[in-house]
C-alpha positions in Angstrom: 20.0 101.4 116.9 23.1 98.8 116.8 26.3 99.7 118.5 29.2 98.4 118.1 31.5 98.6 121.6 35.6 97.9 121.1 37.8 97.6 123.6 41.4 96.5 124.1 39.7 93.5 127.0 36.2 92.7 127.7 34.6 90.9 130.8 35.0 88.1 132.7 39.4 89.2 131.6 39.2 92.8 134.0 42.3 94.4 135.0 41.0 97.8 135.5 38.1 100.4 136.2 37.6 100.7 132.1 37.3 97.2 131.8 34.1 97.2 134.8 32.6 100.3 133.3 31.9 98.7 129.9 30.8 95.8 131.0 27.7 98.4 133.3 27.5 100.3 129.7 27.2 97.8 127.4 24.4 95.6 129.3 22.8 99.2 130.0 22.0 100.1 126.6 21.3 96.1 126.0 18.6 96.6 128.0 16.7 99.5 127.2 16.1 97.8 123.6 19.5 98.5 121.6 21.5 96.0 119.9 25.0 95.3 121.4 28.5 93.8 120.4 32.0 94.1 121.3 35.3 93.4 120.0 38.5 93.1 122.5 41.4 91.5 122.3 42.9 87.8 123.1 46.5 86.5 123.6 46.7 85.2 120.8 44.9 83.3 117.7 42.0 84.2 115.0 38.7 86.0 115.7 36.2 84.0 117.9 33.3 84.9 119.4 31.0 84.1 122.5 28.5 85.3 124.4 28.8 86.8 127.7 25.9 87.3 129.6 23.7 87.4 126.6 25.8 90.0 125.0 28.0 89.4 122.0 31.5 89.7 122.4 34.2 88.8 119.5 37.7 88.4 120.9 40.6 89.4 118.0 44.3 87.3 119.0 46.6 89.6 118.9 49.0 90.5 116.3 52.4 92.3 118.1 55.5 91.0 119.3 54.0 90.1 122.7 50.6 90.3 125.0 51.0 93.3 127.2 48.9 92.3 130.1 51.1 89.6 131.8 52.5 90.0 135.3 56.4 90.1 133.5 58.3 92.8 132.0 59.4 92.7 128.2 63.4 94.1 127.4 63.1 97.7 127.2 64.0 97.1 123.3 60.9 94.8 123.0 59.0 97.2 124.6 59.6 100.3 122.6 59.5 98.0 119.7 55.7 96.8 120.6 55.2 100.7 120.8 56.7 101.6 117.1 53.9 98.5 115.7 51.0 100.4 118.3 51.4 103.4 115.9 48.6 101.9 113.8 48.5 98.7 113.9 47.1 97.2 110.2 47.0 93.9 111.1 44.4 94.7 113.8 42.8 96.5 111.5 41.8 93.4 109.5 39.4 92.1 112.7 37.9 95.3 113.1 36.8 95.2 109.0 35.5 91.8 109.7 33.8 92.1 112.1 32.4 95.3 111.1 31.2 93.4 107.9 29.5 91.2 110.3 28.1 93.3 112.8 26.8 96.8 110.3 26.3 98.6 113.3 25.0 102.0 112.9 28.2 103.4 115.6 31.4 102.3 117.0 31.8 103.0 120.4 35.8 103.3 121.1 37.7 102.4 125.1 40.9 102.0 125.5 42.6 101.4 122.0 46.0 100.2 123.3 46.7 96.6 121.0 43.9 98.0 118.6 45.5 101.3 117.8 43.8 104.2 115.6 44.2 101.8 112.9 40.5 101.0 114.5 39.3 104.9 113.6 40.3 104.4 109.8 38.4 101.4 109.0 35.0 102.8 111.0 35.7 106.3 109.4 35.9 104.8 105.9 32.9 103.1 106.6 31.1 105.8 107.1 30.1 105.1 110.4 30.2 107.8 113.2 32.4 107.0 116.5 32.4 108.2 119.2 36.0 107.6 121.2 35.3 107.4 125.3 38.6 108.3 127.2 39.3 105.9 129.6 43.2 107.2 130.1 46.1 109.1 128.2 47.0 106.0 125.4 46.2 108.6 122.8 49.0 111.0 123.9 50.8 109.1 125.6 52.5 105.3 125.0 52.7 104.0 128.3 49.0 105.5 128.6 50.4 108.0 132.2 52.2 110.8 131.3 54.7 109.5 133.6 58.1 109.0 133.1 61.5 108.7 135.1 59.5 108.6 138.5 58.0 112.0 137.6 54.5 112.7 135.7 55.2 114.9 132.5 54.2 118.6 132.3 53.8 117.6 128.7 54.4 115.2 126.1 58.4 113.7 125.1 60.0 113.7 121.8 59.4 109.8 122.1 55.4 110.3 122.8 55.3 112.5 120.4 57.0 109.8 117.1 54.9 107.7 118.4 52.1 109.4 118.6 53.2 111.1 115.1 49.6 111.3 113.9 47.1 110.6 116.5 46.1 114.9 116.5 45.6 114.9 113.3 43.5 111.4 113.4 41.2 112.2 115.7 39.7 114.3 113.8 37.6 111.2 112.0 36.2 111.0 115.6 32.3 112.5 116.1 31.8 112.6 119.3 34.5 112.8 122.7 33.7 111.8 125.9 35.5 112.3 129.0 35.3 110.2 132.5 36.0 113.6 133.7 36.8 117.0 133.0 40.1 116.3 133.4 40.8 113.5 130.9 38.5 115.9 129.1 40.4 119.2 128.8 43.8 117.2 128.6 43.1 116.1 125.3 41.1 119.3 123.6 44.4 121.3 124.8 45.9 119.1 122.9 44.5 120.0 120.0 42.4 116.6 120.2 39.0 116.0 118.1 38.5 119.4 116.6 35.0 117.7 114.5 34.4 116.2 118.1 31.3 117.6 120.7 32.9 117.1 123.9 31.0 115.6 127.2 31.8 114.4 130.4 30.2 111.4 132.5 31.0 110.0 135.0 31.8 106.0 135.3 29.5 104.7 137.9 29.6 101.4 140.3 26.6 99.9 142.3 27.3 100.3 145.5 24.6 98.9 148.5 25.3 101.3 151.5 26.8 99.0 154.3 25.8 101.0 156.8 26.5 103.6 158.9 29.0 106.6 158.6 32.1 105.2 160.7 33.2 106.3 164.1 37.1 106.3 165.6 38.0 105.9 169.8 40.3 108.7 170.4 43.7 107.3 170.6 42.9 104.5 168.3 45.7 103.0 165.6 44.7 104.8 162.3 44.2 101.8 159.4 45.0 103.2 156.1 43.6 101.5 153.4 45.7 101.3 149.4 43.8 99.8 147.2 45.4 98.9 143.2 48.3 97.9 141.2 51.3 98.0 142.3 53.2 99.9 140.2 56.0 102.9 140.5 53.2 106.0 139.1 50.1 104.5 141.9 52.1 105.9 144.7 52.6 103.1 146.9 56.3 103.8 147.8 55.3 107.3 149.0 52.9 106.1 151.2 54.9 103.1 152.6 57.6 105.5 153.4 55.0 107.8 155.4 53.6 105.0 157.4 57.4 103.9 158.5 57.9 107.7 159.5 54.9 108.3 161.3 55.5 109.2 164.7 51.6 108.3 165.7 50.3 104.8 165.5 49.4 103.8 162.2 48.6 100.5 160.2 48.9 99.9 156.7 47.1 97.6 154.5 48.5 97.2 150.8 45.9 95.6 148.6 46.3 94.8 144.9 48.7 93.1 142.3 51.6 93.9 140.1 54.7 93.1 137.9 56.6 90.3 139.7 59.7 92.5 140.6 58.0 95.0 141.5 55.9 93.9 144.0 59.3 92.4 145.2 60.6 95.8 145.8 57.6 97.2 147.8 57.8 93.3 150.2 61.3 94.5 150.7 60.5 98.2 151.8 57.7 97.0 154.0 59.9 94.2 155.1 60.4 94.4 159.1 57.6 96.5 159.5 54.1 94.8 161.9 52.5 97.5 161.0 52.2 97.0 156.8 50.6 93.8 155.3 50.3 93.2 151.9 47.2 91.7 151.6 47.0 90.8 147.8 44.1 90.0 146.0 41.6 91.1 147.5 37.5 92.4 147.0 36.8 96.1 147.9 34.6 95.5 150.2 37.2 93.5 152.0 39.9 95.8 152.8 37.4 99.4 153.1 35.7 96.6 156.0 39.5 96.9 158.1 40.4 100.3 156.9 39.7 103.8 158.7 40.8 105.5 155.4 41.2 105.1 151.8 44.6 107.3 150.5 44.6 107.4 146.9 49.0 108.7 146.5 48.6 108.4 142.3 51.6 110.3 141.1 50.7 110.8 137.3 46.8 112.3 136.6 44.0 109.8 137.5 41.5 110.0 134.8 38.4 109.6 137.4 39.5 108.1 140.6 36.8 105.1 140.8 38.4 103.4 143.8 37.9 107.0 145.6 34.3 106.8 144.7 33.6 103.0 145.6 35.2 103.9 149.4 33.7 107.2 149.3 30.7 105.4 149.2 31.2 102.8 151.9 32.2 105.9 154.4 35.3 106.0 154.0 37.5 109.6 153.7 39.5 110.1 151.4 43.3 111.1 151.2 44.3 112.2 147.7 47.1 114.0 145.6 45.6 116.6 144.3 45.8 116.0 140.5 44.0 115.1 137.6 39.9 113.1 138.1 40.7 113.0 142.5 39.8 116.8 142.6 36.6 116.6 140.8 34.9 113.2 143.2 37.4 113.6 146.6 36.4 117.7 148.4 38.9 118.8 151.0 37.1 119.1 154.1 34.1 117.8 153.0 34.8 113.8 152.5 38.2 113.5 152.8 41.8 115.5 152.2 44.3 116.6 149.8 48.2 115.7 149.5 50.3 116.8 147.1 52.5 114.6 145.5 55.2 118.2 145.1 55.2 118.3 148.9 55.4 114.9 150.3 55.4 115.5 153.9 51.7 116.9 153.5 50.2 113.1 153.4 51.7 112.8 156.8 50.3 116.0 157.8 47.0 114.4 156.3 47.2 110.7 158.1 47.6 112.6 161.7 45.3 114.7 161.6 42.6 112.0 160.6 44.5 110.1 163.8 44.5 112.7 165.9 40.6 114.6 165.6 38.0 111.8 165.7 35.5 114.3 165.9 36.6 115.9 162.3 37.1 112.4 160.9 33.4 111.2 162.2 32.7 115.0 160.0 34.3 113.7 157.2 32.5 110.1 157.0 29.4 111.6 158.0 29.2 113.1 154.4 31.3 111.0 152.3 29.0 108.6 150.7 26.2 111.1 149.9 29.1 113.6 148.4 29.2 110.6 145.7 25.2 109.7 146.0 25.1 111.5 141.7 27.9 109.3 141.0 26.7 105.6 141.6 23.7 106.0 140.1 23.6 103.5 137.0 20.5 105.0 135.3 22.2 108.1 135.3 24.6 107.2 133.0 23.6 105.0 130.4 20.4 107.0 130.0 23.8 109.6 129.4 25.7 107.3 127.6 22.0 106.8 125.5 21.7 110.6 125.2 25.0 111.1 123.4 24.7 107.9 121.0 21.1 109.1 119.9 22.5 113.0 119.3 25.6 111.1 117.3 23.7 109.4 114.8 21.2 111.9 114.6 23.8 114.0 113.7 25.5 111.7 111.3 24.2 109.4 109.2 25.3 106.1 108.7 26.3 105.3 105.3 25.5 101.4 105.3 27.5 99.1 104.3 27.7 97.1 101.1 
């Protein structure tokens, strides 16, 4: 079987969990004897190819108003025009057609399509090739990919996104199989009537994380060392976390690791100024942060599709405090490997932190159960085997029309 994977980005251009997971999937399938190739984007230029760790990778220059992965933020009108074109970007469809002709895949596995748009589906479907769509975010429902607006998680699809996603639900019928990286994200789409002809599956992403040693312990009365790891943006709830630490009436230290838009980073730095117990670390490797902290907080205000950072922390024997939403509810278990807080009750985060600071025994109990709670997810062979089964089943049920 020959598989073409399509995603907005590919290694070494890694901006998040989707790219890390995709690389594991692609290389895992190649190791099982499958013929694989990847189509991703670049800021400009035409179509070119290279080899990345033995995998053929095509990169197509994005044909839109700007490159969305820069740290600077374009004006609002530019962003709107970008999204208007991204409804169905026919300029990018030409690249898809060219690679389909070159590679002649038996199956196409689509991942994040921001920049590519659903024009990808049109081109692949027209060739009679089955499509497997993997859902890493909410892009196909929401122009911002996160269902978050005006500092609040959206309860439904707003009018602007209904217009920018006018044909997406209907054209999702072209997809043969849909995979959610959590049940939460898969249900979010099927509840909106997406993928009516597709068989649905849930396959959790994974990471290779060697056991770093024994569970953690905490000394009575010592400051609780709290960590945050991820993109610095409004939807991630970092402001909530900073405010909570500033208001705490118990010993606590906060270490914030990650990068974001320049203006927002400056805003967060100003929030934390004058507080010696708040440290901004910039970009940090997860293991480096985890070695310095007692607990990881994932205060995301939007519905995280999975929340891989929580899984990584748990694998390092770190309890996790997470907002009770999205895919985080499928990995963090309240009172087992961590605690829940609730965005609608901001004080709940402080209470969860205080509970861990005041009870070293309870903290030790959560730490002792953390890694075992996610052990099945950490099995790379589990993920690769699951995708292999899904792709083989899809191809079996959808005979390929060869490309002339």
